N, C-alpha and C positions, 0 to 999 in steps of 0.2 A: 288619696281621699280626701284627708284631714290635711290641716295646713294653715287654720287659723281658727281661734280662740273661740267664736262661736260656733264653727263646726265643732270641733273638738268636745266642747261642752254640750252638746246637741248629741252628738255621738252616746258619751257617757249616759245621759237621759233614756236614751233609745233602747242601751243595754239593760239600762235598769229595770224598764218595761218591757224585757224579756226579746226583743226584737235578734234575729238571728246575726252571731256576727260577719258572717260573710256580706251580709245586706249592709252591715252598719260600716264595714270600715275594709280596707283593702288587704286581705289577710296577706297578701304577698311582699306587701310594702315594710318595710322595716321601720320606717317613718312612722308608720301608722301605731305600730305597736308603742313604740317609745312616748308617741303623743296622746296615745291612752292611759299608760301607766302615768304619764305626767300629770296630766289633765282629770283622771279621778279622783285623785286624791284633793284637789282643788274645790272640787263638788261635794264636798263629806256628807251633805245631807239625803243624798241618793237612798242610802242605805237604809235610815229610818223610814222611808215611806214602804220597806218592804221588811226587814227586820229590826225591829225598835231595839231588840236588847242590846244591838252592834254598840250602838252609840255608849252604853255602859261599859264597855271594853273588858267583864268580866263577869261572870264565867265567859268562856266560848261557846257562842250558839252551836247546838244540835243540830241547827236547820241547814248549817253549812253542806252535810250529807245530801239533802234533798235540792239544792239549789242546780237549776240548767246551765249549761253552758254561759251562756250570755251573761247571769249574774254572779257565777263562779268566778269570771273574768274580772268584774268590779272586784272581788274580794281579794283577787290577786294584788290588786294594787292599791289595796286600802290604806290609808295612813296608819293605823293600829299594827304593829310588828306581829304580834299573837295573831290575828284574825288572817294575816300574810303566808304564817306559819301554817296553820290549817288547811288555810285553801290549798297550799302546794300538796298537801297531803291527798286531797281530794282530787288534785290536776289530773292525775294519771287516768281517770275516767274517760278524758277528754284531748284525746292526741290534741286537738287543734288550740289547745292552750299550750303548746310546747314554745313557744314566743313567749310569753309571760313567763316561764319556767326559766329560760334562760335568762332573763333580765334580772329575776328574783337570784342567779346565780351569783350578781354584782351586789346583793342588797347590803345595807348598810348593818342593818342585824344579823349576828353571826348567827342563831337559831333559823333563821329564815334561810340565811346563804346555804346553810348545811344540807337542811332539808330537799330545796333546789337542784343542788349539785349531785345529791343522792340520785334523785328523780333522773336528773339528765343524763345521769350515768349509765341510766337502765334503762332510759326511753330512744336517747338517739343512735339511729342507726345511720346506714351509708346513705338511705334515701333521702330522709330528714335531715341529714348532716346537709347534705347539698342544699334542702329548697330552704336551710335557714343559717346558711352559711354568711350571709351580709348580714344578717342583725348579731350573729355571733360575733364577727368582727367585728362590729358597731360598739358592742358591748364590752368588748374585750378593750376599746381605749378606757374606759373606766376604771378607777380603784377598784381591786379584786373582781377585774373582769377578765384576769388570765386564764383563770381554771376552765370555764367553757370553750375559750381558743384552745387550750392542751386538749383538750374532750375530742374537740372538731378533728385536730390533727392525728390523733390517736384513732379514730372513727374513718378518716379517710385513707388513711396509711392501708387499712384492709379493702379499702373500696376497690370495685374491678375496674380496670381502664377505660370503661366507657361512662361509668359515673365521674371517674374525673374529669375526664373530658370534656362532660358539659361543662364545668365550671372554665375550663380555658375561654368560652364566648359567652361568660356570664357579663350584662353590663355592668355592672360593679366593680371596679378597677379592684376595689380592696380584695374581691374575691379571688379576681384574675391571677394577682400575686403572689395571694395565699399557694392558690392550688400551684404554680407551677414551681414556686419554693419545692411545694412536697415531691414533685416530679423530678426534679434538678436533685433532690437530696436523693430520691428512691433510686434515679437513675431510670423512671420509665418513659423517657423520650429519648428518641435517638440522635443523635448529631443535627442530622439534615431535617428533622421533626422540630427541633428546638431554634434552630436557623430561619425556619418558614413562621414559625410562631413569634420572632423577634422583627421581622418585616412586614406581621400582617398587625401585630396589635399597636392599639393607638397608644397606650400608657409609656410611657418613659422610663420607669423600672421595671416593667415586663421587658421593655427592648432589650436593655441592659442586660437583665438575668440572664435572658435566654440566647442573646449573642454572645456573652463571656461564657456561659454554661457550654453552648455549641461549639465553640473553637477551643476551650478547655479537655472537652472531652475526647478530642482528637490528636491521635498520638501521631509523632513526626513521621513515621512511615504510611500514613493512612492517605488516601485520597481526599482531597478536598472539591473533585467535582457537584457533588451535593450539596456542600455547607457553602461556599461562597456564593456562587449565582443567587441564589436566594437574597442573601446580605446585602450585596451588589447592586442590585435592582430594587432595593425597599425603596419604597418612600422616606418612611422617617431619617432623618440624617444619622441618627445613634446606631442603627442596623447597617448602615452605608460607610458610618465610619471604621464598623469593626470588623466589618468585610473586606475595608481597603488595607487594614493593619494586620489583616490575618494573610493577605498577598505576601507580606515578606516572608513569614513563615512556613509559605507553600512553596516557597521558590518562584513567584510568578512577580515581581517587583515591578517588571517591564509593562504589567496592566495596570499599573497604578498613577500613569501619566494621564489618562483622559480626568481622573477625578481632581487632578490640579485645579481645572477649572469649575469644579461643583459649584452649585447654590450655595453650601453650607460651607461656613468658616471652619467647623470642626474636620468637616472630610478632607476638604482644602490641606488641614492641617497637618492631618493623618496621611494625607498623600506627600504632603514635604517630608515626612519623616521617611516613609517606604523610600521613595525617590535617592535622598541623601544618603540613606543608608547602604545603596547599591553604588554609591558614588557620583550620582546625577546632580545637575544644578537647577532647582526649580526657578529661580530666578532669570535663570536666561529664556527657559519654556515658555515662560508668562512673556519677557521682551519681545520675541519671536511674534508672540500673537498680536500684540499691543502695535506693533511696528505700521502695519497698515490699516491705519484710521477707518477708512471705507469701507474694510471688509465687512461682508453683512453675515460672516462667519463668526465672530468674535463673541465668546462668552462673557455675560456679566461676571460669571466668577472669574474668569481670568484679568479681566480688569482689577480687581479689587484686589484678588491673587496678589498682583503686583507689587501693588502698596503694602499688603502683608509682610511681603520677603524682600522688597527691593529698599532703594535709597532714596534721597531727595533729588538724586539727579533724573530719577524716573518718571519725574512728574513733567518731564518735558513729552513723554510720551501719553502722558493723561490728558493734556489738555487739547489736542484735538480731538479726543476724543468725547469731547461736549456737544458735538455737532451731529455724533453717531443717528442715525436713524431709528435705531432700536432706542425708545425709554430706559431699558435695565441696563445697558451700556454707559449710557450719556448718568443715570444715578450713581450707580456704581465711580464710573470717572471722581464724579465731587466728592463720592465717599473715600476716595483714594488720595484726593490731593486733600483732605482734610486729615486723614491716617499719616501723612506723608508731613503734614504742617506746611503745606505749599499755597495755603488758600490766598487767592487775591480777591478782596470784596469784590472790583469794579468789575473785573472779568466775570464773576459769577453773578453779579447782580441782573445781570436779563433772564436769566435762568428762574427766576421767579415767577416769571411768566410763561414757564413750559407748560405744555399740554396735559401732560403727565405728572400725576399727582405724584408719585416717586421720585421724582426728580427734585419737584418744588419743596417737599419735607427734607430731603438731603441736602438739599441748598439753604433750606433755613436752619437746620441745625449747621451747617458749616460755618454760616454769616451772622450766629448768635454773639462770638466775641466781638464782632464789628457792628453791633445794630446802630452805638452811638455815632456811627461812621456813614449811616448811608441814610439816604434824605428822607427826611420826616413825611414831607407831602408828597412824594412819589409813594410812600407804602403806605400812606394813609389815603391815597385815591384808589388803592388795590385791596383795601377793605369793602368798597362801594358793591353794590346785586350786580354792576358790569360784568364784573370779573365771576369765573368758575370759584368754588368753593372753596376747593384746594389752596387756587391762589390767594384768597382772602384769610385760610387761617395761617399760612406761611409768612402775610404780612403784617397779621393781627401779631402772631409768635415772634416777631422781631419787635415789633412795636412795643411791645408788652415786656421784652427783656431792655428796652431804653428807656422805659420809663418815663419821668419826668412828667410835663404835660402834653405831650404826643403821647405818651399810652396811656393816660389818664383821658384825654381826650377821645381815643381811640377807643377803651373800654368802655365807657359810658354811650356813646353813639352806638354800640352794639347790643347794649342793654335791653334794646327792644326788636333785634333782627328776628327773623321769621323762622331762622334757626334755631332750635332748643338746644342745640351742646355749643352752638358760638354764643349763647345766653346765658346759659352756665358757664361759660370759660371767662367770659367779662365780668359778670360778677364776680369772678373769685379774684379775677388780675384787679377790679376795683379795690374788693377787702385789702389784698396786698400791697396796696399803692400806697408810695410814703413820700412826702415832699423831698423835691431836690431843689438847686441852687435856681435852676428856670423859675421855680414858683413865683418869684418876686417881682416878675416883669407880667405875670398874666393873672394876680392877684383876685381881680373881678372874675375871670373865667375858671377859675381853681373853685371860688365860691360856688359860682354857679354849676358847676358839674358835681359839687359835691352833694348841693343840696337835692340835685334830680338822682342822687343816687344813695339817699338818707336811710331808704328803707332797706338797705346793706347793712346800716350799721345799727346800732344800740345808740342811746342819745350820749353815753360817756362816753363810748367808741369815737364817734360824731365829732364832740365837744373836743375831743384829745388831739384828733386829727386836725382840726382847725387851727389849735393853738401851735401844732407841730409848724402848720402851714404859714404861721404867722398872720393868722387871718381872723378878723372878729366873730366872736360868738353871735 
């Protein structure tokens, strides 16, 4: 709910006026509690409106015991440590203030910190730990924040399986990581459950943690039928790679062959390892599948895989694939030629007009070292509106790498392009531009181009750039 200075200051004032916490901020959002704690100290005069003695800072007012939940929340965030400490002592009356007690556990004032830690140790149970795990872990990143995280771990270790399982699907990845670490350390999940978690979760840390734990938990004499299939069929490459590596331990090395052509480089590398360990030749597998350039069943992963483990002589199998009907195959063929250091600029140049954005992107990357050898006018013409956006971007990228008058001419022309991202990239290109030898033959044009882009420079930088170009100021 909060998120900008004005909204946060307004929330502080509403709480000072007695507005309920739940109608003022999102009590389930850790960011709102942290924002309230920070902003309340920047609005010091709200306290004087209700308890004038607080600005005197001594003695502590007896009025704290009579404050409602909203105003006690502000007292927990007060800039004076003695007021915060006294507010912590009264916070037990309102369980809804536990998030602020968590924040005070990392307070810079020792007495405040100790009071908050004592209260947290008494108040935190499995349900509240699950509800506030995200905030506790965020506070745990601060100096002196480890205490609350330790308490969280102790409480959750005694939680029921269902209470801990609720954290496995928490939207905060820090919470999911913490919960799965506890589950792995406590051996609360069987290998099959860990494998399904690795396949399901979108966080790479959880994927690695659960996949590794699933395979580690299996003994050499145990069946793999319930563990490897979820890993091998996972959408994320980390889980698939763990599954492929596990094939060797399971004695199923012959099942690794299909993964040689996987879309992920990590999975392909693991598959090659397994195949080599059983005495196979991954390069021969790749060559066999790339021999027929018109085969519609060629997997893009098999094309780039050939370059990853082949040699320069394999470029002869990749060149015919540049005309393959599948865009993915064409793109990987270009990437493979670049990997094998077999790029021929003249043969690849026509692919800058390819209808597939991925092909043009790979071609532009492959041609970057030869940008100065490509015809500047031909590239410049492809930055025009008549061409698809991906073609314009590829041509501009090469002209930018080319530099000189051609690069400056292109970038300045694109400063008024309807495409916002192209305008941004063009502005950055102009700001990076430095004069080259061909500037001397186009002094008048360079001067005019710099004038058109003067809004991108300070006066000092523009004068220096003109001097470097040999132009009169």
